[in-house]
N, C-alpha and C positions, 0 to 999 in steps of 0.2 A: 504494500500500500504506500503510495507516494504521499509524503507530507511536505507542504510548502509553507515556509514562514512568511511573515508579512514583509512586503517590500518597504523601502525607505519612504516612498510616497504614501503608502497606506498608513504607515506609522504617523507621518506628519498630519494626514487627514484626521486620524483619530485624536491626535493632540489638539488640533484646532477645534474639533467638535466638542471635546471635553472642556476646552477653555471657554467656548461660547456658553455651554450649559452652566458652568460654574459662575460665569459672569451674571447670569440671570437668577440662579438658585440661591447663592450665598446671600445677596442682599435681601431676598425674600425671607430667608431663615432668620437673618439678623432682625428684620422688622417684626417678624412673628415673636421672637424672644422679647423684644422691647415692648411689644403690645401686651404680652403675657405678664411682664414685670409691672407694667402700669396697672393692669387689671388686678393683679395680686395686691398691689399697694392699696388700691381702692377698697378691696375686700377687707384688708387688715385695718384700714382707716375706719370702715363702718363698724368693725368689731370693737375697735377702741371707743368709738362713739357710744355703742351699746353698753360697754362696760362702764363708761362714765355715767350713763343714765341710771344703771343699776346701783352704782355707788351712791349717787345722789338720793335714791329712794331709801337707802339704809342709813343716810346721814342727814336727815332733816332738810333735804333739798339743797344741800351745800355741795359745791364742787370739791373734789379732792385737793389737798395741798400739793404743791410740787414735791415736797418731801419734808422730813423732820429727823432730828437726831434720835437714835435709839440704841442703847447698849453699846456705846462706843463707835457706832457706825452711823450711816445716814441712809434712811429709806426714802426712795423716790416713788413716783407713780409707776415707773417701769422696772424697778429692781433695786438691789443694794448698790449704792453709789461707788463703794470701794471695790467690791468683788464682781459686780455685774450680775449677781445671782437673781434671776427673774422671779423666783418663788418668793422673794422678799418684797416685791412690788405691791403698792397699794391697790392696784387694779387686778392683781393676779387672781383673786377668788372670783372675779366677775367675767372672766373670758372663757370661751368654749375650749380653747386649747390649753388654758392655764398659763400661757406665756404671751405677753404682749409682743406681737411681731411687728417689726419695722418695715421699711420700704426695701424690697429686693434690689431696687436700682441704686441703693446706697451702700451695698455691701462692701464695695471697694473704696468708700469715702474715707480719706485719712482722718485721724483723730489726734489732735495735739493737746488734749486735756489729760490730767492725771487719772481720770476715771474712765472705765471701759464703755463709753457710750458710742454705739455705732448704728443706731436705729435709723438715722436720717430724718427723724421727725422732730420738729420744734414746737413747743407749747407757746401759745399766745401769752406773752409776758404779763399783759394787763389782767389776766384772770387770776393771778397769784400774788400780786403786790398792789398795795395802795399807791396810786400814781396820780399826780406827781408826788414825789417824796414829801413827807411831812417833817418839819423841823430838821431839814437837811439830811434825812436818812430814809432809806427804803423800808417799808413795813411789809414783812412777809405775812400773808393772810389768806383766808378763804372767803369765797363769796357765795351768797345764796342765789339760787336761780331766779328769785324774784327781782334781783338787781340787774338782770340782763334785759336790756331794752328790746332788742329784736334778735332772739337766738338764731333764727334762720339766716341772719345776715351778720353773725359774729363768729369769727374764726376760733375754733378750739385749738387746732394744730394743723400743721401742713408739712410738705416736703421742704426741709430747711437746711441751709448750709451757711457757713460764715467765710468771708474772705480771709485767706491766710495772712499772717503778719507781713510777709514780703509782697503780698498782692499778686502772687503768681499761681493762683489756684484757690481751691476751697477746701474746708475741713468741716467735720461734723459739728453740729451745735444742737443743744437741747432747748434753745430759746428762739422765739420768733418775735420780732419787733416791727411796728409800723413806722417807726421813726429812727431806725438804726442805720449807721453807716455800713456795718459789716454783716449783721445777721438778717438774712432775707429768705423769702421763699426761693426754692431752687428748682428751676425748670429742667429737671434731669431726664424727663421722659421724652425721648426723641428730640432732646435739646429744645423743646418748644413749650411744654406745659408742666405745671406742678399740680399735685393733688392736694386738696384742702378738705379738712374735716370741720364741720360746723357744729355749733352748740345744740342745734335741734336734732342732731343725729345723722344728717345726710352728708355725703361726701361727693366731691365733684372735681373735675380737671379744669385748669384755667391757664390761659396765656398771661404773661406778666408784663408790667410796665417797667421801663428802665429810666431812672431820673438821677440827676446830680444829687449827691448826698454829702453831708458834712462829716469831717473827721475831727473830733474834738471840738474845736471852735469852728463856726461857720465859714471862716475865711480859708480853712483848709478843706478842700473838697476832693471827692472821687468822682470821676466822670461816668456818665451813663454807658459809654463804650466799654469801660473796664468791667462794669457790673454785667453788661450783656455778654461780654466775652466769657465771663465766668458763670453765666446763666443765673445770676442773682437779681431778683426783681421784686416788685411789690404788686399787690392786688388792689386795684382802685375801683371804686364805684363811680366816681366822677373824674373828669380830667383834673390834673393838678392845678391848684389855684394859682400858684406862682411857679411855672415850669423852670425858670432859671434860678430859683432859690434853692439852696441846699437844705432848708428847713421844711419839714412836712407839717402842714396844718392839721387840725382835727378833722376837717373835711377830707383831706387826703388819707387820713387814717381810719376812715369810716368803718371798715370791716374789722378793725382791731379793737374798737372801743366798746365798752359795756353800755355806756350811755351815749347815744348818738347825738351829733351836733344839731342844734335847733335849725329848723327849716329844711331838714333832709328826710 
């Protein structure tokens, strides 16, 4: 029986065909994985919102504290601050899985903090502190749900990251601000959208706005181009009142505030 190998021309044809197939298939696979991560993040966010609601029912309609000192450690909503043990988290008893799961798209997000926080989710700062600070200090507190003006339009948490110290990338952050230079929503899904969880329990995906922000004093600013390059932006209900100003007004921070500005 005669056996003939492939000629050089046939091998080249096969290589070209495989190359064409790969060029079409690999991007589709990558897009599918990104879509799956985005969907999984939304599912985790809704579970977090449900756990928050169950916690409130057991604690006289008060939202959980960000954390507190206990037996030489510090317990947070997501786990032990020092060890990262999720079973110590305040919301641990209220989730189906028993573990608060973060955003899959943030698994490779660097962390420059001394504690092992890699969830990629940041809690709305204003839900846990009296703001602005009273008597020159920030008061750690909890709020009753009766103090929330419009829960469906108030952020609980979202895909969050912080600009690194050298400004050349982002790192994980457990906090989200509406008036911060560094801590912003992070459009990590397809480099276009961030997932946001709201106080009424729903979760949704949003494109972000990129604006100039102050660093320390307003005269030191960071440009929208730098923020956009790092996918760090804000969620706005209205166009910024003063687009060229590095200071965010209450109207700009609408979705982050417990009490909404008058006339909105």
